[in-house]
N, C-alpha and C positions, 0 to 999 in steps of 0.2 A: 281367799286369795291373799297372798303375801305381798303387799306393797307398802311403801313408807312415804306417803305424800308429805307428811309433816317434816321429815328429815330433809327432803328436797327443798321445801320452802325455807326452812331455817338455815340451809347452807348458803342462801343468797346473801351477798354483802351489798346492802344498798344504803349509801350515806348521802347526806345533804351536801351542798356545794362548799360549806365551811366545816365539814366533818360532822354535821348533825347526825345523831343516831336515827332520826327520822328523815327521810328524803325531803328536800325542800319542795314547797308548793310553788308550782309555776303559775304565777298570776299574770299571764300574758297570752294574748290571742295570736300574736304574730312574732316572728323572730328575725334577727338581723343576719346579714351575710357580709363577709369581708370582701367577696368578689362576686360580680354579676354571674360569672360562669358557674359558681357553686350553687347559686339560686336556681339556675336553669337545670343543672344536673339533678338537684333535689326534686324539682318538679317532675323530672323524668324517672325518678326512683333509682338514680344511679349513685347517690351519695349516702353512705351509712353514717349514722350518728349526728346528722344535721336535722334540725326541725324547721318546718316551713310555716305552718299555720295550725292552730289548735284543732281545727276540724279534721286535719290530717293526722297529726301526732303531736303530743307535747310530752315533756319529761315526766310529769306526774302520772299521766295515763300509761306511759311506757313502764314505769316502775310497777304499777299495779298489774299490767299485762304480763310482765316478766314473772311476777310472783305467781300468777294464776297458771301460766304455762309450766312452771316448775311443779306446782301442786298436781296438775293434771298429766304430767309427763308428755306434753306436746311440745313441738318445736317453738310455737309462738302462740300469741293470744291477742285479741282486740277487745277493747271495752266500749260499751255503748251507754246511752242515757236511759235505757230500760231493757228488761228481759225480752219484751216483744220486739224491740229494735234489733236485738241480737238474732232472734229467730227469723224475723222477716228479711233482714239484710243477708243472712247466710243462705236462706232458701232462694232468694231472688238472684244471688250471685251464682248459684248452681244451676238454676232453671231458666229457660226462656220459652217463648211461645211454641206450643207443640210438644212440650215435655210432660212427663208424668211423675207423680209422687205416690208412694204407698205409705200410709200412715196408720197409727193406732186410732181407732174411733174414740177410745177413752183417753182424753188429753185435756189440758187446760182449756177453758172455754174461749179465751181470746185466741189461742192457737187454732182451735177448731174453726172459729169464725173466719180467720184469715185463710185457712185451707179450703173451707167449704164455700165461702161467699166472695172472697176477694180474688183469689188466684184464677178462678174461671173467667174473670174479666179479661185476663191476659192469655187465655187459651192454654192454661196449664191445668191438666187434668189431675184429679186426686182420687185415689181409691182408699176407702176406710175399711179396716179389718180389725178383727180381734187379734191383737199383737201377740197374745199367748198361744195362738193357733198358727204354728209355723206353716201348716198346709195352706191356710188362707193367705199368708204372706206370699208363699211361692206361687200360688194360683193367680195372685193379683199382679205379679211382675209382667212387664211388657217390654218390647224392644226399646221404647223411648223412656223407660223408667230411669230417672237420674238420682233419686233419693229414696231411701227408707227412713222415715222419721218416727221417732218414738221417745218416750220418757223412761228413764231407768226404772222408776216406780211411778205408775201412772196416777194422774190426778182426775177424780178423787177416789177411784176404786182400789188403788194401791196394788195393782197387778205388777208383777215383776217381769221385765223384758229380758229375754235370753240374748244378751248382747253378742256373745261369740257366734251363736247360730245365725242371728240376724245379719251380722257382718259377713258371714260366709255367703248367705243368700244374695246380699247386695253385691259383693265383689264378683260372684259368679255371673252376674248380669251387668257388669261394668258400671254399677251404681255405687253411691256412697251411703254410708250409714251415719245419720245425724241423731244425736242423743241429747235430750234435755235432762241434765243431772241436778236440777234445782233442789229436789227433795233429798238427795243423798250425797252431798259433797263429802269427800274423804271416805265415805262408806263404800261407794262404787267408783271404779276407775274405768270408765267406758273406753278411753283411748287405749289402755293397756289390753282391753278385751276385743279390740278390732274396730272400734268406732273411728270414723274419719274426722268427725267434727263433734265437739261437745259444747253445748250452750247452757247458759245460766241466766236466771233472774237473780242477780246479786242482791236485790232488794230483800231477799228472804234470808236463809241461814248464813250466807257468806258475810253479809253486813251485820245482820242480827239485831238491829236496833229499830227498824221500821221508821227511820228518819230520812231515808232517801230512796230514790228509784234508780236502778242501774242494771246493766246486763253485761254478758261477756260471751265471746266466741273463742274457743280454744281449738287450735288446729295446726296444720303445717304452716311453715313460713310462706310457702308458695300461696296458700289460700289467704292468709292475712294480707299478703302483698296485693292479691287480687281485690280484696275488700277495700283497701286503701288507695287503689290506683286512681289517679286524678282524672282519667278519661273514662274508666269503666267500672270503678269500684262502687258497690252499692252503699257501703258505709260512708265513703267520701262524698258521694253525690247526693244521697238522701239526708246526710248530715246529722245523725243522732249522736252528737258528741257529748261525752260525759264531762261535767264540770270538774276542774282540777281540784278544787277544795273537797268535793265529794269523793273523788278518786283517792285522794290522800287519806281521808277518813276511813274509807273501806279497806285500804291497805293495812292500816293499823288494826282494824277489827279482824282482818284475815288471820292475824297471828294468835288470836284466841279461839279460832274456829274449832280446833281439835278438842279443847276443853268443853266448849259449848255442845258440840255434837255428842260427846260421851254422856253429858248430863241430859240432853234432850232424849236420847235413846234409852237411857236408864229409867227415866221417869215414864216414858211412853210404854215401855215393857211392863213396868210395875202396874201402871194404870190398866193396861190391856189384860194382864193376868188376873187382876182383882175384879174387873168388870165382867170378865168371862164367867166368874163364879155366880153372877146374878142371872145367868141363862139368857144373856142379851146377845143379839147378833152383832158380832164385832168383826172388823177387818183389820188385821195387823200382821205384817210379814214375819214378825218375831214369834207368832203363835204357831205351834206345830200343825194346826188344822188349816192354816193358810195354804191355798193350792200351790203356790210357788215358794213355800217355806224353804225347801231343800235347795232350790235354785238360788234363792237369795243367799243362803249360807255359803254356797259354792262361789258366789261372785263377790261377796262382801269382804271388807277389811274388818275382821272380828273385833278389833280394838274399839271400833266406833259404833258397834251395835246395829240395830235394825231401823234406826231413824226415829224421828220425832212426830210422825204423822200416824194417826189411827182414825178409823171411821166407825160410827155406831149407828145402826139402822133402827129408827123409831117408827118406821112404816109410813107415817103421815106427816105432812108439813105442819099441821096444827100442833101435833104432839112435839115435834122438833122445836118449834118456836117457843112453846110453853117451857120446855126443858131448858132451852138456852137462856131464856129470861131468868129462870130460877138460878141457874149456875152463875150468871153475872151478878145477881143480887146476893148470892152466897159468897162471892169473892173467889170463885174458881178461876175466872179470867174474864175475857171480853168477847162479846158478840160482835165479831168483826171479820172481814175477809183478810187475806194474806196469811203468812206463816213465817216460822223461823224467828219469832219474837221471844224476848225473855219471859213474857207472861203467856199463859195459855190463851189461844184464840180459837173460836169455834164458829162455824157457819153451816147453814143447810145448803149443800153444794148445788142441788138441782135448781135452787131459787137464788143463787148468787154466782159463784165462780164458774159454774157450768150452765148458767141460764141461757148462754148462746146456743147450746145444743138443743134442738127441737125435742119436745116431750116424747114423741114416738121413738126417737133415737135413744133418748135416756132410758126408756123402758126396754128397748132391744138390748142395750148394753148392760142392763141390770142395775141401773142407778135408781134407787128407791126415792120416792117423794119425800121421805123422812130421814134421809141419810145426813148425819151430822159429822162433819170432818173436824177433827181436833188437831191443832198444832200445839203439842204439849210443850209447856214452858220449862224454865230452868229452876223451878221451885225446889227449895231445900227441904220442904216439908210435904213431900208428895203423899205421905201417909194421910195427912190431914185433908189434902185435896181429894183423895179417894173417898173419904168419909163424907165430905161435902157433896160430891157428885152423887153418891148413893142416896143421900138425903133428898136431892133434887129429883131422883127417879121415883 
């Protein structure tokens, strides 16, 4: 797919209040008004360009939101204090008691727990499907379905969602398609392929430093206005506001994302191709034997590769733990959850980031007890890293 998110991002002209090349950091929770009438209008959402209270909007968060919207080709964006806050606020804004969601059974463990355990408390029904089986998605749709929820590339099995086809199914049923693009920023453009809402954990690749927790919702202006509405907005009323200092830091890191994603992808592909020679069971969308390899190629921005995530199946949890300890001792990276860091991170998914998914469901979806998920780092010596990993095997 031919899209240029970096050009859109770099076209933005964002200056500080004294002409700073970096936008000024808004170190204030509340804002003054020259007239009482303007304050009242701002509460009612009738005044553009005025700031009321940082839980609602502040200039630092607006700068970051505008940059994300430019990158994603959406009208607007909203930033939150975590990726889960972005997901939960968006879903709760779309759904109410009696509504229905169709979702991928293979998804981040925290998202799975929210969909499976939390939403039923509010009489919101959720159907879990194999998102790569469009027949299952169609069969799960109901008259009260409001959302199809998926990840561009699923966590941790790295299945590729057919976003254009999922968008068609959603829109035929007057539902919306919501896509978590955390694994594939710049690589995938869900909004250009029909997604209505794109969410991120900015903690991961977008920020890239593992020094903060943050999230984002990229969507139409109408939807972000709903999120921030003082009477009914989930983001406003639940209050997951992102700190201004962190917002400013993420904005600066966003401008190196294109360089980082290229290197993450380059290293991951090199690692996958070399480990495949060892006759290991590997999952990586960049390998021709991946079930959705061609789909990924059709949807991706080729400039940024197939992403920095790969998975290696060592069959048992015991073998996975021994292997990961050896890799950490050898200097390959760190045994840690999360992803998108400049160093390689690895964890056994079924016993960490997917542990919220019951064991019987893990087995049904094909999640091995010994699946090790790699978030491949920015190493300049990936050849040496491959040698170290082979030594650990």
